[in-house]
N, C-alpha and C positions, 0 to 999 in steps of 0.2 A: 424833349427827350429824357427818359429816367438816366440819373447819373450812375446807379447801381443795378447790377444782376444779382439775383438770388439763386442759390445752388441748393436743390433740395435731393434728399436720398431716404427712402422709408425703410424701416425694418418692421415686417408684418409676422406677427403670430399667428398660426391658425390651429386650434383644437381640432384633433381629427375625430371621426365619428365610429371609430373601432368599438367594439363591445368591450374590450378589456383594456387595461393600462400599458403602457409601452414595455415595461418589463417584470409585469405579475398578472394574475389573473383577476384582479380585482374589477368591479364593474366601473363604467366611465359615465353612467346614467347621471344627468344633471338635477339637482334638487333634492337629493337623498337627504336623510338626516345628518347632521355633522359628524363626520369620523366613523360613517357606518361602512363606507366603500374603502376600506383599509385593510391592510395585512403587514406582517413583518417586513416583506420586503420593501413596499413602497413607504413604511415608515422608518426605514433604515437601520432596523436591529443588527447588531453585530452578527456577522457570520452568515447572513443571509446573500444569496446570489441572485442577479437579474437575469432574466430571460427574454431575448427579443421577440417582440411581437410581429411576427411575418406581415399582418395587415399593415403596419406602420410603412414597411418597406414598400409594400405594393402602392399604398396610397401616395407616397413622396415621390414615386416615380411616376405615377399618374400625372401628378401636378407637374413635375419635371417635364414630361412630354407635352402637355398642353401649353407651357410656357416656353417651349423650344429651346429647352436647356439640354445640354450633354449629359449623359448619365455615366458616373463614374464605375468602372467595373468592380474596383475593390475600394471600399472606403473603410474607416473605423472611427470608434468612438473615443470621447475624451471626457475628463473630469474638468469641471468649471468650479473652482473652489472660492467659495465666500461664506461667510457666517451671518445667517439673519433667521428669524423665527419660523419663516415659511419654507425654509429647506432643511428638512430633519436630517439628513446625511451630511450635512455640511459641504457638499458638493453637488453640482446638477450633472447629470450625463448629458452629454450633448456631442457636436462633432466641431472639430476645428481646422485641422489643416487639411483634410480632404474630404469634403462635404460630397454625399452622394449626387447632388444635382448642381450644375454650374454652367455658367456663360450662356444664359438665355434671353428672352425678351418677350414683351407684350406690347401690343398697338394700342393707343388710346386716341379717341377723337378729341380734336381741341377746336373744331369748328365743323360745319357741315360738309365741307369739301377736303378737310385737311386731317391727316392722321399723323402721330408721333411715335417713334419707337423708344420704349423705357427699358434699357438694359437690365437684367438680373444678374448679380453677382454671383450668388449662391442660393440654395435652398438646402438646408440640412435638418437633420432629425435631433430631437431632445424631448425632456420630459418636463411637465409643468410643474409649479411649485404649490404649495399650500395657500390658502386663502385667509387673509386676517379679517377678524370680525371686531370693529372697534366699537365698544359699549361703555358709554361714560358711567353708567351705574355701577358697572362691574370692574371690566378691565378690558386689555386687548385679547381675544380669544383666537384659537386657531382652529380651522377646519382644513383637515387633511385629506378630504376626499378628491381633491382635484390635485394632490401630491401625484406625481407619475402618470398622468394623463398625457397621452402622445400629444406633440406639438411638433410642428415643422416651422421653421424660420425663413422666410423669404426676404432676402436682402437685395435691393434694387441698387443699380447705379445711380450717382448723382445727376440724373439726367433731367430732372423737373426743375423747371424755372419759374413757376409760380404755384401758390397754393391751388388754384383750379386745376393745373396738371396734376398734382398730388392727389386731390379729390376723384378725378376722372380714372387716374391710376387704380386707387383703391376700389373705386365701383367696379373696374373692369375685372381686376383681380378676384373681388367677392364673387362676381357672376361665374367666373371660371370655377372657383372651388365649389359653389354651390351647384353647378351644372354637373361636376365631375362626382358628386354626392359624397365627398369626403370632409366637409364642413358646414354647420349651419349657416355661419357668416354673420351670425348674432353678436354685434359688439357690446349690446347692454349685457348680455350673460357672459361676457368674456371669451366666447369662441373666436373671436378675431381681435387682435389687439394690434396697435400700430404705434410705433416710435418714429419720431421724424428727425433727422440731421439736417439743419438748416444753416448756412452761412450766406454771407453778401460779399461781393467784391466790385471794384470799379468795373464799369463797363468796357469790355475789350482787354481787360487783365488776364492773364494766363493762369496765375496764381489764385488758389482757392483761399477764402478768408478763414479766420477761427471758426470753427462750427460748435454750436450747442445741440443738444438732445433734449427733444420734448416728449414727455411721458403723461400718461393720466388722461388720454383723449379717448371719450366713450361712445363717440359717434363719428360719422362722416363729416358732419358739417362743423364739429368741434375741431377735428384735424384742420378743416380749412381755415377755421377762425384763428387757431393757435399758430399756425404757420404765418398767416398774415400779420399778426401781433408781432410774433419774433423777428420777422423780417424788417418791421417798422421799428422795433426796438434797437436792433442791431445798427440800422442806418443812422439812427439818432445818435447812437453812442459815438460811431465814426465821424460824424459831422461836426460833434462836440470836440473831437480830438480825443476821445477816451477809446480805450481797447474792448474788444469782445473778449470775455473769458471762456475758456471751454470748460463747460460744465454741463450737468443733467439738470433741465428744468422741469417744471410741472406746469400743466393747464389747470388755472383755477376757473372753474365753468361760471362761478357765482360773480366774480370779479371782471372775468373776460380778459384776464391777463395770463402771462407766463410768469412764474417766480423760481427762485433758486430752491432746488431740491438737495443736490450734493455735487460736489466736485467730480468731473468725469473721470472714470476709471478707463485704464487702458487694459490690453490683453495681458500683461505682465503682472497687473494687481490680481487677476484671477488664477495665476499660476498653473496655467493648462498642463496636463499630461495625460498620456494615453490611458484609458479605462483598461484595468488590467482584467476585469472580470467580464469581458464581452470579447468574443473573436472578431475578427473583421468580417464586413458585410460583403458577401461575394453576388454579383447581379450579371447574369448570362444574358447573351443577344436573345436567346429563345424566350426567357422572362419578359424582357422589354417589349419585344413583339406581341406577345400573347396579351400584355397589360395594353399596348397601343389599340389593339383591335376592341377594346372594352370603352375607350374613350368616346362619348357621343361627340354630337355636332355642337360645337361651342357657340357661345351668344353671338359672338362677332360675325361668324359665318352663317348662322341662322337669320341674323338680322338682313345681311346683304341677301341670303336668298328669298326672304320674304318680300323684300323690294322688288326682286327681279321677277320671282315666280307669281306672286299675286298682285303686283302692282301697287304695293302699298307705299305711302309716304313714309319718310324716313322717322317721323315723329311715332307714328302708328307702330312700325317695326320695333321700334327703341322699347316702346311701353310694353308691347306684347312679349318680347324675349327676355324681359327683365325677370320673369318667373319662367322656368323651363316647364311648369305644369299649366301655366296659362298659354305659352306658345304653343303645346301640344295640343291643348283644348281647341284652340283656335284652327290648327290643322285638321283636327278630327271633325269639328264642323263644316270646314270647307270641303272635305273629303266626301260628305253626304248630301251637298247640294244637288239639286237636279240640274240646274242652270249654274254651269261654273264659268265664271267670267270675272272681270276686273271690278264691275259695278257691285256685285254679290259680296265678292270677297271684302271691298270696303266696308259694305253694310255690316257683315260679320264682325270686322274690326271695330267699327263704331259701336255696335251692340255690346260686345264684350267689354269695352274701355268704358261704357258709361252704366247700362243697365246691370251687366252681371259684376263688375267691380263694385258698384254701389252696394250691392247685395252683400258681397264679400265684406267689404268695409263694415258694414252696418252690424254684421253678425261676428265680426272678427272671426272670420274662417278662410280656408284656403279653398281652392277650387275643387280640390279633390273632396272635400268635405260637402260641397253644395249637391253632389249626386244628382246632376242634372244631365240627362242623356243628351249628346250633342246633335242627334237627330231631331230633337224637339226644338232646338234653337234653329237649325237649319229650315226647319218646317215653317217657324214663325217669321224668319228672315224672307222667305219665298213668298209668303202670304202678302207680306208689306210690299216686297219688290214688285209683285204683279198686280199691284193695285187692288188685291181682293179685301184687305184692311188697312184702315189709316194707321200713321204712326201712334196716335192717341189710342186706338182700339190696342194695338200692339203692347203698349206700355200698361195699359190698363189690365190686360188678361196674363201678361207674364209672371208677376207675383203667384198667381194660381197655377201657371204651369211649372212653376218651380216648386211649390209646396207640396202637389199632388201628382205631378208628373204625368198631366193630363195632354193629350195631343191638342195643339193649339187649332187645329183644322176642325176637331170634333167641337171645341169650345164655339168657336166661330158659327159652325153649321146650326148647332143646338140652339144658339140664342139669336141667330139671324144677325149677326154683326158684320156681315159681308158690306161693303161699300155700295152705295146705290150710285150707279152710272146712268140712271134713265134721266135723260136730258130734259125731257118735258117736264118731269116734276121740279127739278132743280132751276128750270126757267121760271116757272110760274112763282118760286120763292124770291127769285133775284128780282124779276119785274115788280113785285110788290114792295120789296125792300127799297129800290129804285124811286118808285113814286112815293113812298113815306119819307124819304130822306132827301129832299131836293137839296137841301144846304150842303149835303157830302157831294152830291152830284156836281154842284157848282164848284166847290173846291178842287174835284177833279179836273174839271174844265180849265180850272186857272193854274195847272201844272203840279198840283198835289198829288202824285200816282200812288203814293202810299196808301191813298184812301182806298184803294183795292181790298187791303187786307180787312178793313173793317166790313165790307160786304161779304167777302168770304167766310170770316168768323161768324158773323150772324147767320148766314146760310148753312154752314155747319152746325150751328147750335141748334137751328129749327129743325134739321134732319138728324139730331140726336148723335152728331158725330160720325155718321154713318155714310155720308155722301162722299164721293171721290173730289178731294180738294184741287187736283189738277183741272178735272172737268168744270167745276165750279170757278176756278180762276179764269179759264177760256171764257165760260159765259159771261162773269162779270165785266171782264174787258170788252167783249164783244157789244154787250148793250151799254157800257158807259161810253165807249167810243162813237156809239150811234147816237 
């Protein structure tokens, strides 16, 4: 049994998809030329005054409701003071004593049959900083397009006990944010950033160990790797009789290690005080109820419904609900099926997870960009389900259906691709194959039942893939058994 227990809490920053910044009217579009989405307010010019973006408030309330938080009716902004090149004003507008959302939780899956509740301490509003661009041939440059972009910080309780817990929490939290339409969830672009607080203690101990904070993790897998490394590093120190130092460490992706970044600051170092240029934020019950009505079915609930309503395995449901658009496309296809049954629902799932997602990956597009009407997929599924065409024919004609939007039924009729179920034609070919391959027949008699596949495959080949494989298999078994 492990001697130590790890204690993990995450601080997640999510960049919101508002059209304008948190306290000014500058655009938030990602990828603009450096320092073009700026104005005197977000550049911190003396005498300028911030004005709160109402959409920032609505979005954070939406996240708060979706994560089972309490919504504070009155909250205020504060100034977090520190000096760094990416912070033009010398302080960041944030929330401190009275965050707008608090005391929430989300459930994560830790196994097929077990879920775990991860508490959320607080979710508060703030503004993003600028971005440093480090060019060795020139110097360190600053792009302030990101300065003032609306952020929410989601602070978890220290309820995670492994790097896998943290990974699953992040995945579930990202799904919620993307489903709500408030964040892209793209860690590579900085739309979602995560800091991990990690400590270890002897198993059974009530006291927390000294924690370190890990930064610079730009993917979900790197979060998992960094936490695993840090847990092992702290245990190694304790086993040697050395102390863990409270500090901020950064993840070095190349060396796959954490290393010291700076001594950990406390709230005292930031000299928080109430932001004098912004009034308190007032949230009415009417506003909360109005926003609650706009919240879509969240991924965990949708997954449960897919399993119950469509009879899907957990794996299929998990894959489909990963993307809100893919999940909706699946339901759109199922809704136009003529025969609505679990068999066809599973076939639709199989087709989307293989053929459709293969095309999406190959073209680097989303399912919305595919422009494939759901009724055409349903039509193809039913042709295959009803044994009108083989799986091979279905796969062969699918690229054409996608490219030109042609009805699969029309392609099958015009080209005579329907499966042949004429038993006499099939029997003639099977009998001839058996006569020509006595050694294979002998292998079957000696217990090698998989030899049936040899005869089925060759029969299909001679019939140009248009024979019904179920009928062929029955006939092959009949003749080999006799």
